[in-house]
C-alpha positions in Angstrom: -42.2 -95.0 158.1 -39.5 -96.2 155.7 -36.1 -94.5 155.7 -33.6 -94.8 152.8 -30.0 -93.6 153.0 -27.5 -92.7 150.3 -23.9 -91.4 150.8 -23.0 -87.9 149.5 -19.6 -86.3 149.9 -19.0 -86.9 153.6 -22.7 -86.9 154.6 -25.7 -89.0 154.0 -29.1 -88.1 152.6 -32.0 -89.8 154.4 -35.5 -90.0 152.8 -38.1 -89.2 155.4 -41.7 -88.7 154.4 -40.7 -87.9 150.8 -38.0 -85.4 151.8 -34.2 -86.0 151.6 -32.6 -84.7 154.8 -28.8 -84.6 155.5 -27.4 -86.9 158.1 -23.7 -87.3 159.1 -22.0 -90.6 158.3 -20.6 -92.3 161.3 -16.9 -93.3 161.1 -14.9 -95.5 163.4 -12.6 -92.7 164.3 -15.6 -90.5 165.2 -16.9 -93.2 167.5 -13.5 -93.8 169.1 -11.5 -90.7 168.2 -7.7 -90.8 168.3 -6.5 -89.6 171.6 -3.2 -88.2 173.0 -2.9 -89.3 176.6 -0.1 -87.6 178.6 1.2 -89.5 181.6 3.7 -88.5 184.2 3.6 -91.3 186.8 3.7 -95.1 186.9 0.0 -95.2 187.9 -1.0 -93.0 185.0 1.0 -95.1 182.6 -0.6 -98.3 183.9 -4.0 -96.7 183.6 -3.5 -95.5 180.1 -2.1 -98.8 178.9 -5.1 -100.6 180.5 -7.6 -98.3 178.8 -5.7 -98.1 175.5 -7.8 -98.0 172.3 -6.9 -98.0 168.6 -5.1 -94.8 167.7 -4.2 -93.9 171.2 -0.8 -92.1 171.6 0.3 -92.4 175.2 3.0 -89.8 175.7 5.4 -90.5 178.7 7.0 -87.5 180.3 10.6 -87.5 181.4 11.2 -89.4 184.6 11.5 -92.9 186.1 8.7 -95.5 185.7 7.5 -98.9 186.8 5.7 -100.7 184.0 3.0 -103.4 183.9 1.9 -105.8 181.2 -0.5 -105.3 178.4 -3.0 -108.0 177.4 -5.7 -108.2 174.7 -5.1 -104.7 173.2 -5.5 -104.3 169.5 -4.7 -101.3 167.4 -4.9 -101.4 163.6 -2.4 -100.8 160.8 -3.7 -97.3 160.4 -4.3 -96.7 164.1 -1.7 -98.4 166.2 -1.6 -98.0 170.0 1.6 -96.1 170.7 3.5 -95.7 173.9 6.1 -93.0 173.2 8.6 -91.0 175.3 7.9 -87.3 175.2 11.7 -86.8 174.8 13.6 -89.8 173.4 15.6 -91.6 176.1 14.4 -89.4 178.9 11.5 -91.6 180.0 13.2 -94.5 181.9 11.6 -97.9 182.7 13.6 -98.9 185.8 11.1 -101.2 187.5 8.5 -103.9 186.5 8.1 -106.1 183.5 6.4 -105.5 180.3 4.7 -108.5 178.6 2.7 -107.7 175.6 0.3 -110.6 175.4 -2.4 -111.5 172.8 -2.2 -108.0 171.3 -1.6 -106.5 167.9 -0.4 -103.2 166.4 1.2 -101.9 169.5 4.3 -99.7 169.4 6.8 -98.8 172.2 9.0 -95.9 171.1 11.9 -93.9 172.5 12.0 -95.3 176.0 15.1 -96.2 178.0 14.9 -99.6 179.7 17.1 -100.2 182.8 14.8 -102.6 184.6 15.9 -106.2 185.3 13.2 -108.3 183.6 12.8 -109.7 180.1 10.5 -107.7 177.8 8.2 -110.3 176.3 6.1 -110.3 173.2 3.8 -113.3 173.7 1.2 -114.6 171.2 1.1 -111.2 169.6 1.5 -109.7 166.1 2.6 -106.4 164.6 4.2 -105.3 167.9 7.0 -102.8 167.3 9.9 -101.8 169.6 11.5 -98.8 168.0 14.1 -96.2 168.9 14.6 -97.5 172.4 17.8 -97.8 174.5 18.2 -101.1 176.3 20.6 -101.1 179.3 18.9 -103.8 181.4 20.1 -104.4 185.0 21.6 -107.9 185.2 22.6 -110.0 188.2 22.4 -113.4 186.5 21.4 -114.9 183.1 18.8 -112.7 181.4 17.2 -112.5 178.0 16.5 -108.9 177.2 13.7 -109.2 174.5 11.8 -112.4 173.9 9.3 -113.2 171.1 7.2 -116.3 171.9 3.9 -118.0 172.0 1.3 -119.3 169.6 0.1 -117.1 166.8 3.1 -114.8 167.1 4.1 -113.1 163.8 5.1 -110.0 162.0 6.7 -108.2 164.9 9.4 -105.7 164.4 12.4 -104.6 166.5 14.2 -101.7 164.9 16.4 -98.7 165.5 17.3 -99.6 169.0 20.5 -99.6 171.0 21.4 -102.8 172.8 24.6 -102.6 174.8 26.8 -103.6 177.7 25.7 -107.1 178.5 27.9 -109.3 180.6 25.6 -112.1 181.9 24.3 -115.1 179.9 21.3 -114.6 177.7 20.6 -112.9 174.4 19.8 -109.4 173.5 16.9 -110.7 171.3 15.5 -114.2 171.3 12.9 -115.4 168.7 11.1 -118.5 170.0 7.5 -119.6 169.5 5.6 -122.6 170.7 6.9 -126.1 171.5 6.7 -127.0 167.8 6.8 -123.8 165.7 8.8 -120.6 165.6 7.2 -117.1 165.5 7.1 -116.1 161.9 7.8 -113.1 159.7 9.5 -111.1 162.4 11.9 -108.4 161.4 15.0 -107.2 163.3 16.6 -104.2 161.6 18.7 -101.0 162.1 19.7 -101.9 165.6 23.1 -101.3 167.2 24.3 -104.4 169.2 27.5 -103.8 171.1 29.7 -104.7 174.0 28.5 -108.2 174.9 31.0 -110.4 176.7 33.3 -111.8 177.9 33.3 -115.0 175.8 31.0 -117.8 177.0 30.7 -121.3 175.7 27.0 -120.9 174.9 23.8 -118.9 175.5 25.2 -115.4 175.0 24.4 -114.7 171.4 23.4 -111.2 170.4 20.5 -112.6 168.4 19.1 -116.1 168.4 16.5 -117.0 165.8 14.7 -120.3 166.7 16.0 -123.1 168.9 16.9 -126.8 168.5 13.5 -128.2 169.6 11.6 -126.2 166.9 14.4 -126.2 164.3 12.2 -128.1 161.8 9.8 -125.2 161.6 10.1 -122.2 159.3 10.7 -118.7 160.7 10.8 -116.5 157.7 12.7 -114.1 160.0 14.5 -111.1 158.4 17.6 -109.8 160.1 18.9 -106.9 158.2 20.8 -103.6 158.4 22.1 -104.1 161.9 25.5 -103.2 163.3 27.3 -105.7 165.6 30.3 -104.2 167.4 32.4 -106.0 170.0 29.9 -108.7 170.3 32.2 -111.2 172.0 29.8 -113.2 174.2 29.1 -116.4 172.2 30.9 -118.3 169.5 27.7 -117.5 167.5 27.0 -113.8 167.3 23.8 -114.5 165.4 22.5 -118.1 165.8 19.9 -119.3 163.3 18.1 -122.4 164.4 15.1 -122.9 162.0 14.3 -122.9 158.3 13.8 -120.2 155.7 15.4 -117.1 157.3 17.3 -114.3 155.7 20.3 -112.4 157.2 21.5 -109.6 155.0 23.1 -106.2 154.8 24.5 -106.3 158.3 27.9 -105.2 159.5 29.9 -107.3 162.0 32.8 -105.3 163.3 35.5 -106.5 165.7 33.2 -109.2 167.0 34.5 -112.6 168.2 32.5 -115.4 166.7 30.4 -115.9 163.6 27.0 -115.7 162.0 25.9 -119.3 162.2 23.2 -121.4 160.6 23.3 -123.8 163.5 20.1 -125.7 162.7 17.6 -125.6 159.8 17.6 -125.4 156.0 17.3 -122.9 153.2 19.0 -120.0 154.9 20.1 -117.0 152.9 23.1 -114.9 153.9 24.1 -112.1 151.6 25.4 -108.5 151.5 27.0 -108.7 154.9 30.3 -107.1 155.9 32.6 -108.9 158.3 35.4 -106.6 159.4 37.8 -108.1 162.0 40.4 -105.3 162.1 42.9 -108.0 163.2 41.1 -108.6 166.5 41.6 -112.1 167.9 38.8 -114.7 167.3 36.9 -112.7 164.7 35.0 -114.8 162.2 32.5 -114.8 159.4 29.8 -117.4 158.5 29.5 -121.1 159.6 26.7 -123.4 158.4 25.1 -126.8 158.9 22.0 -128.2 157.2 20.7 -128.0 153.6 20.3 -125.7 150.7 21.8 -122.5 152.0 22.8 -119.6 149.8 25.8 -117.5 150.8 26.6 -114.6 148.4 27.8 -111.0 148.0 29.5 -111.0 151.4 32.8 -109.2 152.2 35.3 -110.7 154.7 38.3 -108.7 155.7 40.9 -108.8 158.5 39.4 -111.8 160.3 41.7 -113.8 162.5 39.6 -116.9 163.4 39.9 -120.4 162.1 37.9 -123.6 162.6 34.6 -122.7 164.1 35.6 -119.0 163.6 36.9 -119.2 160.0 35.8 -116.5 157.6 33.6 -119.2 155.9 33.1 -122.6 157.4 31.1 -125.3 155.5 31.4 -127.5 158.5 31.1 -131.2 158.9 28.2 -132.8 160.7 27.9 -135.3 163.5 24.7 -136.7 162.0 23.7 -137.0 158.4 20.0 -136.2 157.6 18.5 -137.4 160.8 19.3 -137.5 164.5 18.8 -135.6 167.7 17.7 -132.0 167.0 20.6 -130.6 169.0 23.1 -132.3 166.6 25.1 -130.7 163.9 23.4 -131.8 160.6 25.5 -132.5 157.5 25.7 -129.8 154.9 24.0 -130.5 151.6 23.8 -128.3 148.5 25.3 -125.1 150.0 25.9 -122.5 147.3 28.8 -120.1 148.0 29.1 -117.5 145.2 30.3 -114.0 144.6 32.0 -113.3 147.9 35.3 -111.5 148.5 37.9 -112.5 151.1 40.8 -110.1 151.9 43.6 -110.6 154.4 42.0 -113.2 156.7 43.9 -115.8 158.7 41.6 -118.5 157.3 39.3 -118.0 154.4 37.2 -120.9 153.1 37.3 -124.0 155.2 35.4 -127.2 154.5 34.6 -129.8 157.2 36.8 -128.6 160.0 34.7 -130.4 162.7 32.7 -133.6 163.1 32.4 -136.7 161.0 30.3 -136.1 157.8 31.8 -133.8 155.1 29.6 -131.5 153.0 27.8 -133.0 150.0 26.8 -131.6 146.5 27.9 -128.0 147.3 29.2 -125.2 145.0 31.9 -122.7 145.6 32.0 -120.4 142.6 32.9 -116.9 141.4 34.6 -115.9 144.7 37.7 -113.7 145.1 40.0 -115.1 147.7 43.3 -113.3 148.7 45.6 -113.8 151.6 49.1 -114.2 152.9 48.8 -117.2 155.2 47.7 -120.8 155.1 45.5 -122.4 152.5 43.0 -120.1 150.8 40.7 -123.1 150.2 41.2 -125.6 153.0 39.5 -129.0 152.7 39.9 -130.4 156.2 37.6 -133.2 155.2 37.2 -134.4 151.6 33.9 -133.1 150.4 31.6 -135.2 148.3 30.9 -133.9 144.8 32.0 -130.3 145.6 32.0 -128.1 142.5 34.6 -125.3 142.2 34.0 -122.9 139.3 35.2 -119.4 138.3 37.0 -118.5 141.5 40.1 -116.2 141.6 42.8 -116.9 144.2 45.7 -114.8 144.9 48.0 -116.3 147.5 50.8 -114.1 148.8 53.5 -114.5 151.5 53.4 -118.1 152.7 49.8 -118.8 151.5 48.9 -121.5 149.0 45.7 -122.1 147.0 45.3 -125.3 149.0 43.4 -127.5 146.6 44.0 -129.0 143.1 41.0 -128.0 141.1 40.1 -128.5 137.4 41.2 -125.8 134.9 39.1 -122.7 135.3 37.7 -123.7 138.7 40.3 -121.6 140.6 42.4 -119.2 138.6 45.5 -118.0 140.3 45.8 -114.3 139.4 46.1 -110.9 141.0 42.4 -109.6 141.1 43.7 -106.0 141.2 41.9 -104.9 144.4 42.3 -101.3 145.4 41.8 -99.8 148.8 38.7 -97.7 148.4 37.4 -96.2 151.6 38.8 -99.0 153.7 37.3 -101.7 151.5 39.1 -103.5 148.6 37.3 -103.2 145.3 38.3 -104.3 141.8 39.6 -101.8 139.3 39.8 -101.5 135.5 41.9 -104.4 134.1 41.0 -106.8 136.9 40.6 -110.5 135.7 37.4 -110.6 137.8 35.6 -108.3 135.3 32.9 -110.2 133.3 34.5 -113.5 134.4 31.5 -114.8 136.4 29.8 -118.0 135.4 26.5 -116.2 135.3 24.5 -119.2 136.5 23.1 -117.8 139.7 19.9 -115.8 139.0 19.6 -114.8 142.7 22.8 -112.7 142.4 21.2 -109.5 141.0 23.4 -106.8 142.6 26.7 -106.6 144.5 27.8 -105.7 148.1 27.5 -102.0 147.2 23.9 -102.3 146.0 25.0 -101.8 142.4 23.3 -103.9 139.7 25.1 -106.9 138.2 25.2 -105.8 134.6 25.6 -108.3 131.8 27.9 -111.1 132.7 28.7 -110.6 136.4 32.1 -109.9 137.8 33.8 -112.4 140.2 33.6 -111.5 143.8 31.3 -109.4 146.0 32.1 -106.2 144.0 30.8 -105.3 140.5 32.8 -102.7 138.7 30.3 -99.9 138.2 29.8 -96.1 138.1 26.3 -96.4 139.6 25.7 -94.9 143.0 26.8 -96.9 146.0 23.7 -97.5 148.1 25.1 -99.9 150.7 28.3 -99.6 152.8 29.5 -101.0 156.0 27.3 -99.5 158.7 28.5 -97.1 161.4 26.8 -96.1 164.7 25.3 -93.1 162.9 23.4 -95.4 160.5 21.6 -97.5 163.2 20.0 -97.0 166.6 17.5 -94.5 168.0 18.8 -91.4 166.3 19.5 -92.8 162.9 17.5 -91.6 159.9 14.5 -93.7 158.9 
């Protein structure tokens, strides 16, 4: 007997022997309904994770737990597998090691981690670590969170608190395979704090890529994070691959810099670097090709050389060499940044042999009372200055002889506005930008660049300010979404 089926408003009509009879339509969520699984012991947690299905919400009661790994578990975008604390921060992982392997759409939320082993995301995608507190127990070098493995991509680490780290290793390390970095991962709205004391190497808060895979592209996004008292490594954030973006972060009283250590085509914009006069605080240092540095604000930084507010550094190799070398800077574009009261502002070629080539420094506001505001420690090749405003006070000098209009010596009329210095009416920075840089569409406050852009990181505007330096209330487990 033939059966024909048609859909009708949540049911099906089936033709049987000439009569249409109703029949329920089967849905995936009816076959495998969403479940809430409450667990209160390590064994129950292990069992729930082992049996996890799309849409499962594993709720972990207050208490201490040992955790096991998770392998081959796949949620979906609409039905992720979620392991969540019943009360944020009250379910404590104090033993075991979590490795999420060959899995997708899995979330761990609201847990406190005090165990002593690296949390690993291996060959997985769309894994999310959100609103956790990380206080790992360390006796020796330890990476806290590691992204690695083939086919790793689109993972997110957000709204977490990482703090009090005193051994070598990073809070977050983004690796991959032997040849390629994990791609399209996002690190956002985290509070990184109290890492140190200063080490020579291997103590970054965040490391994106590594020397051996630095020719690959990560497309990593590091945004809206707060770094406070991150004093462990000369590179607070170390980028070691191509095509990554670091934006809208706040670096406060942290010794070291945001560094493009290896790789090309990095973008660094909308960041606030606030040293508050603390020793060794710095801004941005780059190597490699085709970087864009714009809309950043640098204030009260005391570092120089490796730790200058901005260092377009020299290279110890040109365009080829060992992958752990410092590659010569080509075609860096440094535009619409503001520098206020730093010990050393813009430095060029402080270290190594090969000076930067074909770079642009334009439309920046640079003020200060010490040293050279523009300091060419090596003679750059074909460097273009255009539209900058310099205001040396005290013993400071401009530092370079530039063509007319390239660096204008004038008071930019900066006014202290909520601890930042912004331009006011009558400033020579207003509408004085060269207007050549289409990627500069707004300013450090998130206000649109209207008409001909103003010089510096700030655009004079009555529009709402949508971005400010971040505080602890803006990031971490209890911050608003």
